N, C-alpha and C positions, 0 to 999 in steps of 0.2 A: 568570523569563525574561520579557525584553520584546521588544515589535514594535517594528518600525523603520519609519522614514520614508525618500524618496530618498536618494540616495548625497550630493549636492550640494544644499546648501542654493540656492533661489532668488537669480540672482545673484551667488553665492560666486565664482565663476571669473573676473568682472569687477572686484569688488571688489579682487581679491587683484592686481592689476595695480597699484593704489596701496598699500596696504598688506596684508600676508598675516598673518592671524593667525586660527586656529580653535582650536574648544575640545573635549573629551572629550562624553561624551552620544550621543544619538541621532543617526544619519545624517543628519536634518533639520536638526539642532542645528550641525552643522560643514561648513567649506567642503573637503576631500580628504578626507572620509573616503577618497574615493580620485578620487579626485584627491582629494587633500582639499587642499591647498595648491597654488596656482599662485604661486610666487616667481620672476619674471619678468624677462628682460635685452634690451636691444636688440640681439640676437643672433640667427642663424640658428635657427630652430626645430629642435627635435629631440624623438623621443620612443622612451621605451626600451619593449620588448616581452617579454612573458613568456610561456611555453609555456602553452596549456590544456589541461585534464587530458585524459587519454585516456578516449576512449568507454566511460561505463559500464553500457552495455546488458549486458555479461556480468557486471556486478558485484550484490552484494546491495544494494539499495534499501534508503534509510533513511528513517521518517518524520520530515518536516522539522518536524514541533513538538516533536520530541524533543530537538533540537538546543538548545545554549544560547550565543548568541540563535538564536530560529529566523529564516531569511531571509524577508524579506516576501514574501506572495504573487504582488504584482505584478513583482516580477522574475524569475517562470518558474524557482524551483529545481529542479534536479535532481540529488539527494542519493545517495551510495552508498559503502560502504566500499572502501578502496582498501589492502590490508594493514592495517595497526592503525590507522587513520586514515580520517575519513570527508572526503570532497571535494565540495564542491556548485559548479555550473556555473552561471550565471545570464545570462539576455541579454534588455534589455528597452528601450525609449522612453520618453521622458520631453518634456512640452511645458510651456514656459515662455512665460507671456503677461503683457506690461506690468508686469514685478517689478521693486521699487526694487532698486538697485545701492549706495546708500548713498553715491553719488560725487556732489557738487553742481558743476553747471556754471553759466553764466552763463544764466539765464532759469528755471533750475529744478532738479530731480533727474534724472539719466541713469537712465533704465529699459532694461530689457532684456526681447527675445523672442527664443525660441530653439528649435530641436528639438534633442534630447540622445538619441544611440543609446550603451547603455553594455552591457558585458560584465563580470561579476564572478567569482572565483574562490574559494572559502573552504575553509580546513583546520579540522578539529575534531580533537582526539585521541581516545582512546580511551573517554574518560569524556563526550563529545558535546560538550566544550568548545571554543570557537573560540580557535584558536591563530594565523592568520595570514590577513590578507583582500588579494586583488591587485583591481584595477579598472583600468578604460580607459573611455576615453569620447571621443565623436568629435560635434562641437558645429557647428550653424550656426544664426546668428540676425543681429539687428540691434540697437544701441544708439541709443537716441533719447531727445531731449528734447521732450516733447508740447507744451510752454508754446511753445517755438521753431519746433518741426519738424524742427529739426536731427539729422543720424541718420549713423549708417555701418554699413555691413555688416561680419561679422566671422565668422570660422570659428576653431574651438580642437578642440586635441587635449589629451588628459591620461590619466598613468598614473601608479600608486601602490601602495606594497606599505606595509600596517602588521604588524609582526608582536607580539603582546601578551606582555608579561612575565607578566602572569597568568591563564592560561587562562579563557576567559570574562568576562574585563572588559574591555571595549574602550575603557574611561578609561586605559589604562595601555599600556606598552609603547615603540617607536619606529616613527614615522610618516615616510618616504619618497616624497618624489615624485620620482619618476625622469627624468620631462621631461614639460614641459607648453609648449605653445606655441600662440598666438592670433596671427591674421593679421587686420588691419583693412585695409578696400577702400574708400579715399575716395572720395569722387565726382568730383575731377577726376582721377581715373586712377593715381594714386599707390597703396601699400601698404605697410604697416608690420609688420614681423615682429618678435613677444617671445616670448623663451624663457627656460628656467631649471630651477632644482634647489633643491629645499628638504628639511630633516631636521629634524623635532622631535620630543623626548624628552617622551613624555606624561607620564613619571613626575618629572620633574625640572621641566618647563616650558623647557628650552633650546630654544631656535630656531635652525636656521642656513641660511642661504640663499646659493646660489652665484649670483653675478649680482647684478643691481640693476636695477630698474624706478624707482627713487625720484625720478629725474630727470626721466620723463616723465608729461606730462597728459594722461589719456585724453580730456577734455574737447576738445583741439585736435584730435582725430580727426575731432570733429562737425561736418558740413559742411550 
């Protein structure tokens, strides 16, 4: 059983505006685990929602360390039996400061600073191996190039689900980003909304995207 890092890599949701690609491995190494991928298009933003688990207070609690993989302590996991499966619910905040995005603009690389609120729900089978993960994220932040002082404020939401083809192995299965939305608030008063949906087969490497932001350059939003 391996420990895990935060759901999103630093700047992952921003990089995905221009190119969307993420890999298996730890949560810090991928861009949706949950959200995992933002496949975005210049359309109205939408976000799919998934019902949270019922309260677990009346259920038999589970030692988090016995799960494969065990949720990280910083995610505040609450895990309990529900029938023949274990359900964990998590809620936590992340702070990103001056993080590289991999996007090169005039004068230097675009950086990201943001505050993120996350909820997750994980399902484990009777053998305590993970079978499914659902996650939602709300983001408020700034994108900027420190060398020039150009910047733009942005907010975002993301919702994703991964169903694992091999229980306990998070490098397998199908990851779906049901709805991702990013809003850019330009200093001249204009705003831009980007949204989309992606599906990745982790077993075959096949990646499909509904909508496209390939023609949009995020650097154009900086002022």
